[in-house]
LOSE-999148 format. One line per 4 residues: number of its first residue (from 1); their letters; for each residue x, y, z of C-alpha. Coordinates in pm, 1 decimal. Example, Ala and Ser with C-alpha at 12.3 -4.5 7.8 and 13.67 -1.06 7.14 Angstrom:
BEGIN
1) AS) 1230.0,-450.0,780.0  1367.0,-106.0,714.0
This chain:
BEGIN
1) MSSS) 232.5,-3240.4,-1622.4  122.2,-3550.0,-1439.3  -243.1,-3617.4,-1361.6  -162.0,-3634.9,-989.9
5) NVSR) -16.2,-3285.7,-1001.8  -325.5,-3147.6,-1172.9  -542.1,-3316.3,-914.2  -339.8,-3168.2,-629.2
9) RNFV) -365.9,-2817.3,-770.6  -739.4,-2853.6,-826.6  -782.6,-2970.7,-471.2  -601.5,-2664.2,-339.6
13) KMSM) -811.0,-2435.4,-552.2  -1146.8,-2591.4,-473.1  -1087.5,-2606.9,-100.5  -906.8,-2281.5,-27.0
17) VGAG) -936.1,-2009.3,-286.4  -1311.7,-1966.7,-277.9  -1563.0,-1812.0,-513.4  -1327.5,-1537.2,-635.2
21) ALAL) -1085.3,-1775.8,-800.9  -1348.2,-2036.7,-887.8  -1526.2,-1791.4,-1113.6  -1209.7,-1735.7,-1310.2
25) GGLN) -1188.5,-2075.2,-1475.1  -1010.5,-2406.1,-1433.3  -691.3,-2430.6,-1235.6  -371.7,-2421.7,-1443.6
29) AHAD) -576.2,-2343.9,-1753.2  -291.2,-2122.5,-1871.7  5.9,-2291.1,-1704.3  230.2,-2505.5,-1924.5
33) TKGS) 519.2,-2738.2,-1856.8  870.0,-2693.4,-1991.9  835.9,-2985.9,-2227.3  533.6,-2844.9,-2408.3
37) VKFD) 630.5,-2480.9,-2451.5  874.2,-2292.7,-2669.9  1041.7,-1995.2,-2501.4  1077.8,-1673.7,-2697.8
41) EEYD) 1331.8,-1520.6,-2459.3  1539.4,-1616.4,-2156.9  1640.7,-1432.1,-1840.2  1776.6,-1537.9,-1503.5
45) VVII) 1503.7,-1356.3,-1315.2  1167.7,-1219.8,-1427.7  994.2,-969.4,-1200.4  623.7,-894.7,-1238.4
49) GSGF) 548.4,-540.9,-1120.6  751.6,-219.1,-1107.0  669.6,-67.6,-767.2  879.1,-60.4,-450.7
53) AGLA) 891.2,-440.2,-417.7  967.8,-515.6,-781.6  1239.5,-252.9,-806.1  1407.9,-363.1,-483.3
57) AAIT) 1409.8,-723.8,-606.1  1541.7,-618.2,-946.7  1827.4,-411.0,-808.5  1948.3,-662.4,-550.2
61) STEK) 1918.7,-952.0,-794.8  2098.1,-768.2,-1075.7  2378.7,-667.9,-840.7  2437.8,-1038.0,-781.0
65) GNKV) 2510.1,-1080.7,-1150.7  2168.5,-1196.7,-1270.4  2011.3,-1094.6,-1599.4  1680.9,-940.4,-1489.5
69) LILE) 1363.5,-832.1,-1668.4  1087.7,-621.9,-1508.8  738.9,-652.5,-1657.7  480.7,-377.2,-1601.6
73) KMGR) 130.2,-412.3,-1746.8  48.7,-41.6,-1733.2  181.7,230.3,-1960.4  377.5,393.7,-1679.7
77) MGGN) 607.5,257.7,-1412.0  554.5,231.2,-1039.5  192.5,130.8,-980.1  61.4,247.9,-644.2
81) SVIN) 415.6,319.5,-528.1  431.7,632.7,-746.2  118.9,787.5,-591.2  202.7,663.1,-242.7
85) GGIF) 250.1,943.8,11.6  620.7,868.6,51.3  614.4,802.2,427.8  851.7,517.4,516.0
89) AVPH) 873.8,356.8,862.8  1236.6,286.0,957.4  1311.5,188.7,1318.9  1654.9,308.9,1436.8
93) SDLQ) 1717.0,543.3,1142.3  1979.2,817.5,1159.5  1704.5,1081.1,1180.0  1539.2,900.1,1469.0
97) QKAG) 1865.8,875.7,1656.1  1947.4,1240.1,1582.5  1614.4,1338.8,1736.6  1694.7,1136.0,2048.3
101) IKDS) 1395.2,906.0,2000.4  1418.9,571.6,2176.7  1282.5,285.1,1968.4  1312.6,-92.1,1950.4
105) NELF) 1214.2,-384.1,1733.1  982.1,-494.9,2010.5  798.3,-161.7,2013.4  768.2,-160.8,1633.7
109) IKDC) 624.4,-513.7,1640.7  386.4,-417.9,1921.5  254.6,-122.8,1719.7  203.6,-338.7,1408.8
113) LKAG) 22.5,-603.2,1613.0  -203.4,-343.3,1772.9  -306.0,-204.6,1433.5  -338.4,-555.5,1288.5
117) RGYN) -550.4,-671.9,1583.2  -293.6,-943.0,1657.3  -341.3,-1132.0,1329.9  1.9,-1042.1,1189.5
121) YVEL) 270.4,-1302.4,1123.1  525.9,-1190.4,1380.7  823.9,-1345.4,1202.9  752.2,-1126.9,899.2
125) INTI) 718.0,-807.2,1103.7  1038.6,-891.7,1285.2  1213.2,-933.9,950.9  1101.9,-584.6,851.2
129) ANRA) 1228.0,-444.8,1181.8  1565.0,-611.5,1127.5  1606.2,-511.5,762.0  1432.2,-171.6,730.3
133) QDAY) 1768.3,1.3,779.4  1913.0,-194.2,487.9  1615.9,-104.4,268.5  1653.7,262.3,365.3
137) KLTL) 2023.7,251.5,271.0  1931.2,90.9,-61.3  1706.4,387.2,-144.4  1977.8,632.7,-46.1
141) KCGA) 2224.6,450.8,-270.3  1980.5,489.1,-556.6  1950.3,863.3,-490.2  1628.1,897.7,-287.2
145) KYVP) 1609.0,1209.2,-69.7  1414.5,1267.7,251.6  1315.9,1571.4,456.6  1548.3,1618.5,756.9
149) EITH) 1279.1,1576.8,1023.7  1133.0,1251.3,1151.0  755.4,1197.9,1115.2  516.1,1049.9,1372.3
153) AGGH) 268.9,851.2,1161.6  -72.3,756.3,1300.1  -76.8,445.5,1520.4  296.2,448.3,1600.6
157) SVAR) 409.8,480.9,1962.7  705.7,695.9,1860.5  811.7,898.0,1558.2  996.6,659.2,1326.2
161) SLQT) 882.0,742.4,973.2  1073.7,922.9,700.0  910.4,1154.1,445.4  1044.3,1177.0,90.2
165) ANGS) 1164.0,1521.3,-12.1  899.6,1551.9,-283.4  617.4,1426.0,-61.3  544.9,1124.6,-281.2
169) GSGI) 648.6,764.5,-330.0  786.2,875.4,-665.6  1075.0,1020.7,-465.7  1187.4,662.2,-408.1
173) VQPM) 1058.5,494.6,-724.8  1212.2,728.6,-979.6  1566.8,713.2,-836.4  1539.2,332.6,-818.5
177) IEYF) 1426.8,311.7,-1182.1  1712.8,533.9,-1291.4  1963.7,334.8,-1086.5  1838.5,5.4,-1230.2
181) QNNL) 1843.3,125.4,-1588.2  2146.9,354.4,-1588.3  2384.8,194.2,-1338.8  2287.8,-169.8,-1381.8
185) KGEI) 2165.0,-160.3,-1743.5  1851.4,-344.4,-1635.9  1557.4,-396.0,-1869.4  1201.9,-277.9,-1807.3
189) RTRA) 899.7,-331.9,-2032.7  576.1,-143.1,-1989.8  244.3,-258.5,-2139.0  370.3,-612.3,-2082.0
193) KFDS) 97.9,-804.3,-1900.9  168.0,-1121.6,-1708.2  -94.0,-1387.0,-1785.9  28.6,-1713.2,-1632.9
197) FVLD) 320.2,-1913.3,-1500.3  508.6,-2180.0,-1691.5  570.0,-2485.5,-1472.4  802.3,-2782.8,-1498.5
201) ESGG) 693.6,-3141.2,-1431.6  742.0,-3103.3,-1056.6  528.6,-2789.7,-1032.3  819.5,-2546.0,-1009.5
205) VIGV) 799.2,-2208.1,-1181.8  1033.3,-2178.2,-1481.6  881.8,-1893.3,-1679.8  585.2,-1672.4,-1763.7
209) NIRE) 334.1,-1620.6,-2040.9  283.2,-1252.5,-2115.3  127.7,-1016.0,-2369.3  329.8,-726.1,-2507.4
213) EYRF) 166.8,-401.9,-2628.2  -115.2,-467.3,-2384.5  -365.3,-184.9,-2336.4  -531.7,-170.1,-1997.3
217) DTKS) -904.2,-91.9,-2016.5  -986.9,160.3,-1744.3  -1360.3,124.1,-1810.7  -1373.9,-251.2,-1753.6
221) LNDD) -1454.8,-395.6,-1410.9  -1295.9,-725.8,-1516.1  -999.0,-621.7,-1727.3  -792.1,-927.6,-1630.2
225) IENT) -1054.0,-1153.4,-1791.8  -1217.0,-951.4,-2069.1  -916.7,-769.5,-2218.3  -747.0,-970.4,-2494.6
229) TGTP) -517.8,-699.4,-2632.7  -148.5,-759.5,-2689.7  87.2,-1007.7,-2852.8  156.7,-1334.1,-2665.0
233) KTIR) 511.5,-1419.9,-2568.9  665.8,-1681.8,-2342.4  973.0,-1597.1,-2135.7  1194.1,-1839.4,-1948.1
237) AKKA) 1317.5,-1753.8,-1598.6  1621.3,-1973.4,-1538.8  1640.7,-1898.9,-1167.3  1314.9,-1745.6,-1043.6
241) VVLA) 1006.2,-1534.1,-1094.8  922.9,-1260.4,-843.1  554.8,-1170.6,-804.2  526.7,-802.8,-707.5
245) TGGF) 191.3,-711.2,-860.0  47.5,-522.3,-562.3  -300.9,-536.1,-416.3  -651.7,-558.2,-562.6
249) CRDA) -838.1,-253.1,-430.8  -946.2,-162.7,-785.8  -1065.4,-512.3,-871.3  -1440.7,-473.9,-817.9
253) FFRK) -1512.8,-844.1,-872.3  -1238.8,-992.4,-657.3  -1265.2,-750.2,-366.4  -1642.8,-798.7,-350.1
257) TQHP) -1596.3,-1175.4,-361.3  -1374.4,-1154.3,-54.1  -1566.9,-874.0,120.7  -1932.5,-874.6,2.1
261) TIKD) -2020.4,-541.7,169.3  -1795.6,-349.1,-71.7  -1999.9,-218.1,-362.8  -1868.6,-189.2,-719.2
265) DVDS) -1874.6,192.5,-710.5  -1680.3,236.1,-384.0  -1385.0,464.6,-451.9  -1022.5,371.1,-391.3
269) TNHP) -696.8,559.9,-349.4  -525.7,304.0,-577.0  -425.0,340.1,-940.6  -662.7,175.7,-1195.7
273) GATA) -439.8,-127.0,-1252.3  -453.9,-249.6,-891.8  -629.7,-576.6,-979.3  -603.3,-937.8,-864.6
277) GGLV) -470.9,-1101.5,-1181.7  -123.6,-1187.3,-1052.6  -256.1,-1304.2,-717.5  -515.1,-1530.8,-879.8
281) EALR) -253.9,-1690.8,-1103.7  -39.9,-1769.8,-798.4  -342.3,-1928.7,-630.9  -402.6,-2133.4,-945.8
285) IGAT) -67.1,-2307.7,-905.1  -119.0,-2382.7,-537.8  7.1,-2076.9,-344.3  -140.2,-2055.1,4.6
289) PVQL) -399.4,-1775.2,36.1  -373.1,-1561.7,350.4  -644.4,-1332.2,493.7  -788.6,-1223.8,157.1
293) SWIQ) -1099.8,-1067.4,309.2  -912.7,-804.9,512.2  -927.4,-487.1,309.1  -828.9,-152.1,455.5
297) YGPW) -979.6,191.9,411.9  -754.2,498.0,423.1  -924.0,745.5,662.2  -752.6,1059.1,527.7
301) ACAD) -907.4,1074.5,180.0  -1135.4,1356.0,60.8  -1500.4,1336.4,-37.5  -1474.1,1600.4,-310.7
305) EKGF) -1221.9,1429.6,-540.2  -1161.5,1090.3,-693.8  -894.0,845.2,-585.9  -593.8,939.3,-372.2
309) GVGS) -620.0,1291.7,-502.6  -434.4,1598.0,-376.7  -606.9,1639.1,-42.7  -502.7,1316.4,128.0
313) MFNV) -159.3,1439.1,230.7  -310.0,1757.3,375.2  -509.5,1542.7,614.0  -217.3,1311.3,691.7
317) NASF) 24.1,1593.5,771.2  -190.4,1886.8,882.5  -556.8,1846.0,978.7  -516.6,1511.9,1155.8
321) RYGI) -186.4,1605.3,1318.2  -238.3,1969.3,1413.3  -616.1,1991.8,1400.5  -930.4,1789.2,1458.8
325) SVNP) -1215.3,1615.5,1277.9  -1574.4,1699.0,1371.6  -1921.3,1572.1,1293.5  -2083.3,1855.4,1090.4
329) KTGK) -2425.7,1775.0,1235.0  -2316.0,1816.6,1594.7  -1995.7,2020.6,1579.6  -1838.1,1766.4,1810.4
333) RYMN) -1512.5,1580.8,1782.6  -1549.1,1201.4,1775.5  -1207.1,1030.6,1743.2  -832.3,1031.5,1795.8
337) ELAD) -712.8,1170.4,1462.9  -381.9,983.0,1493.2  -518.8,640.2,1583.2  -454.4,346.4,1351.5
341) RRTR) -633.6,346.6,1017.9  -899.4,89.8,1098.5  -998.2,266.7,1420.3  -1029.8,600.9,1244.1
345) SEAM) -1216.0,464.4,942.2  -1472.0,287.7,1160.9  -1529.3,607.9,1359.3  -1570.5,812.8,1041.4
349) FKVI) -1818.2,569.3,886.7  -2038.2,604.1,1195.8  -2046.8,979.7,1136.7  -2104.6,951.6,762.5
353) GDDQ) -2396.5,710.4,804.1  -2640.5,661.1,518.1  -2683.6,1029.8,436.1  -2322.7,1111.6,340.0
357) NYPI) -2262.4,1330.9,642.8  -1890.7,1370.4,570.5  -1672.9,1475.9,866.4  -1490.6,1809.4,849.6
361) NFCD) -1114.6,1793.1,903.4  -946.8,2127.4,979.2  -652.0,2309.7,1131.7  -526.2,2667.0,1152.7
365) SQGV) -247.5,2857.7,977.4  14.5,2713.8,1215.3  -66.4,2359.3,1107.9  -54.3,2455.6,741.4
369) ATLM) 283.0,2624.1,792.9  437.3,2280.8,861.8  340.1,2145.7,519.1  557.9,2117.1,212.6
373) DSHF) 420.2,2323.8,-76.3  277.3,2029.7,-274.0  69.0,1915.3,22.8  -85.9,2260.5,62.8
377) KKPL) -98.1,2445.5,-268.6  -236.3,2161.5,-480.2  -547.3,2092.5,-266.1  -606.2,2466.2,-220.8
381) ESGV) -585.3,2534.0,-595.0  -807.6,2235.9,-674.9  -1080.9,2361.7,-443.2  -1078.2,2050.1,-224.7
385) LKKF) -921.1,2251.3,57.3  -1123.9,2550.5,175.6  -979.8,2862.3,340.9  -1172.7,3060.4,604.0
389) DTIE) -1087.2,3383.1,782.2  -1290.8,3290.0,1089.2  -1434.9,2984.5,1261.3  -1776.8,3144.6,1209.0
393) DMAA) -1722.9,3146.2,832.2  -1618.9,2779.8,836.8  -1920.9,2681.3,1045.0  -2156.8,2867.0,811.8
397) HFKI) -2005.4,2710.3,498.9  -2036.3,2353.1,625.2  -2356.5,2419.0,825.4  -2190.5,2318.4,1154.0
401) PLEP) -2356.3,2429.6,1482.2  -2126.4,2714.2,1590.3  -2129.2,2692.7,1970.0  -2062.1,2315.6,1990.9
405) LKES) -1784.6,2361.5,1734.4  -1623.1,2635.4,1941.4  -1650.4,2416.3,2251.1  -1480.6,2128.3,2067.0
409) IKKY) -1193.5,2357.7,1967.4  -1167.0,2492.2,2322.5  -1143.9,2141.9,2470.7  -884.2,2038.8,2215.9
413) NEGV) -670.5,2346.0,2282.7  -689.1,2282.2,2656.2  -567.3,1929.4,2590.5  -274.0,2061.5,2388.3
417) KAGK) -177.9,2292.3,2676.2  -213.7,2013.7,2932.6  -37.0,1758.2,2716.2  -329.4,1516.6,2750.7
421) DEFG) -604.6,1464.5,2494.4  -955.2,1342.4,2577.7  -947.4,1100.0,2281.9  -592.9,979.2,2343.1
425) KPMD) -420.6,1169.5,2063.9  -44.0,1165.7,2129.7  24.8,1527.1,2224.0  399.7,1499.8,2168.5
429) TVAG) 330.0,1496.6,1794.3  130.2,1819.8,1808.5  429.7,2030.8,1916.8  207.5,2270.6,2111.6
433) IMIE) 18.8,2384.6,1800.6  -340.4,2475.0,1884.1  -633.4,2574.4,1663.6  -632.9,2949.4,1719.2
437) KPPF) -457.9,3154.4,1449.2  -653.4,3235.2,1131.2  -693.3,3161.7,852.5  -840.4,2816.2,902.9
441) YAVR) -830.6,2536.8,644.8  -1079.4,2252.6,609.8  -1176.8,1958.3,388.4  -1460.5,1708.6,382.8
445) GTPK) -1309.0,1375.2,475.3  -1402.5,1017.0,393.7  -1231.0,677.5,406.2  -1152.1,511.4,72.6
449) LHHT) -1031.7,161.2,-10.0  -657.5,172.9,25.2  -477.3,-154.4,101.0  -549.1,-527.1,77.4
453) MGGV) -377.1,-700.1,366.6  -432.8,-1048.5,224.0  -236.0,-1226.7,-44.8  -8.4,-1525.3,-94.5
457) MINT) 182.5,-1671.2,196.9  559.2,-1617.9,203.6  833.7,-1710.7,446.8  1110.1,-1482.6,574.8
461) KAQV) 1308.4,-1555.0,255.0  1019.1,-1419.4,42.0  950.2,-1767.1,-100.2  586.8,-1843.4,-184.3
465) IDAK) 448.0,-2131.4,21.7  255.4,-2420.2,-138.4  -79.0,-2490.8,29.8  -47.3,-2867.0,-11.6
469) THKP) 315.3,-2933.2,81.4  366.8,-2633.0,312.6  701.2,-2589.9,139.5  822.7,-2317.0,-98.7
473) IPGL) 705.2,-2343.3,-458.1  1035.4,-2381.8,-648.8  1129.0,-2074.7,-846.0  857.0,-1844.8,-708.8
477) YAAG) 910.3,-1547.5,-479.0  672.8,-1266.4,-383.7  694.4,-931.1,-209.8  474.8,-636.0,-123.6
481) EVTG) 98.3,-604.3,-119.7  42.0,-924.1,-320.1  154.9,-1113.4,-7.5  -41.5,-1166.9,313.0
485) GVHG) 31.8,-1198.6,682.3  253.9,-897.8,745.7  -16.6,-650.5,840.8  -288.9,-863.5,996.9
489) ASRL) -636.1,-712.7,998.8  -517.4,-358.2,925.1  -186.9,-214.4,808.9  -5.3,37.7,1024.9
493) GSVA) 55.5,358.1,832.4  395.6,403.4,660.3  483.9,33.8,695.6  384.9,-44.7,334.9
497) ISDC) 707.3,96.7,192.3  905.6,-92.0,457.4  724.8,-417.0,373.6  766.9,-381.9,-3.4
501) LVFG) 1130.7,-275.6,-1.7  1244.9,-525.1,260.8  1088.8,-835.1,107.6  1167.2,-724.4,-247.1
505) MIAG) 1528.7,-684.5,-140.4  1523.7,-1021.6,35.1  1378.1,-1192.2,-273.3  1658.1,-1050.9,-484.4
509) ENI) 1920.3,-1163.0,-232.0  1791.1,-1517.2,-205.9  1749.1,-1599.0,-574.1
């Protein structure tokens, strides 16, 4: 590698990446050039990460005749995509059309911009709007199944989201894995950690350095740096590498570097391996960083369990949709339960304050009746979800002032009847269901770290953009949460699957 190239990369790092990457060592410390490295194996395409984005890239690339390898650092496949709630925004889907719902690309973009506070890259959102149908068809081809009714996710102007039949992102991931392995004879390696890129003399990506038999350390706050397990191996990628490593909500060091108010012990809905290692390596070789400090909280998590847990989908599909959230100190409602995630999280944090005054999210038996079994039985059996025969019993259990609580329920029910809510909740999603028929079901709610909107910059072809030249880095593509710009300041619910699948698919098509 030439000295001028090293200088250019160091300049990019010093001026743009910031303290997070600076603390991780010298730029290109682990990146080699083709002339100085011996490859142990060779593939056309190497994909780092096995979630929605990685699988979509693998399938589309393999179907073009490429020899593809997927690398997954954890012991199981799928990353966050497996524990994702399985809600997938698809404008103009067959279910939407069957329901007679009028939608448009313009309305989808408008909703994303509203949630993202206008900081989204419109060309990327527009690409999702144009290609979400294709991504949906890809999942169907692989064998994914969805419930027959359309879902109105929070922050959307109209119902446009699909729900997997099993109520989880695994309902998409597992069929895609099986399709890739069984139909396409694709290769996947777990416990295979990506460490660094191999570059040629011009700075293009031609391979990766990895460690096989890697053992992720769930107790370490800096696993990407401190963990030295595994056997090194260098793999050539003749055509391209696709970075699909996800976000960094579980990376205590990197997230705090970008957002200093986030403490090390703040809980997250993400799986333990959601760290910044892949992102940092892309920044090392000059990828343009985008909006790294914008980190989203998921407002539907539960205070009485760790991580995503079993109660989150109860809130998403029942208490927030067919019920209300109240301040237990006052008994009063305080927000639109179907607003975008940032709006709801900010409102909830005001209620929680410094004394952990967790809001109470609840609905009646009619709301619960709409749930699939897994979204109801699991939280009830775990004890996260509480059942009450009367409103009085619920108020006594959570120490909520009874009369203000009853007044809040009365006002809400009047709004359902009138079709107009005092907090702006879209009443067409409520389907006339009021809070009136016992038993009643409630959980203690709290926002948890859920999605990192920032990442590397890509164009509409999923190519990673160099910060110095403003042109694509040869041989490097990226898709999913490791990229930035799609979601702006806050991601609109159910658009993550759309984002990951669309740009993963596009990466595979363009290689």
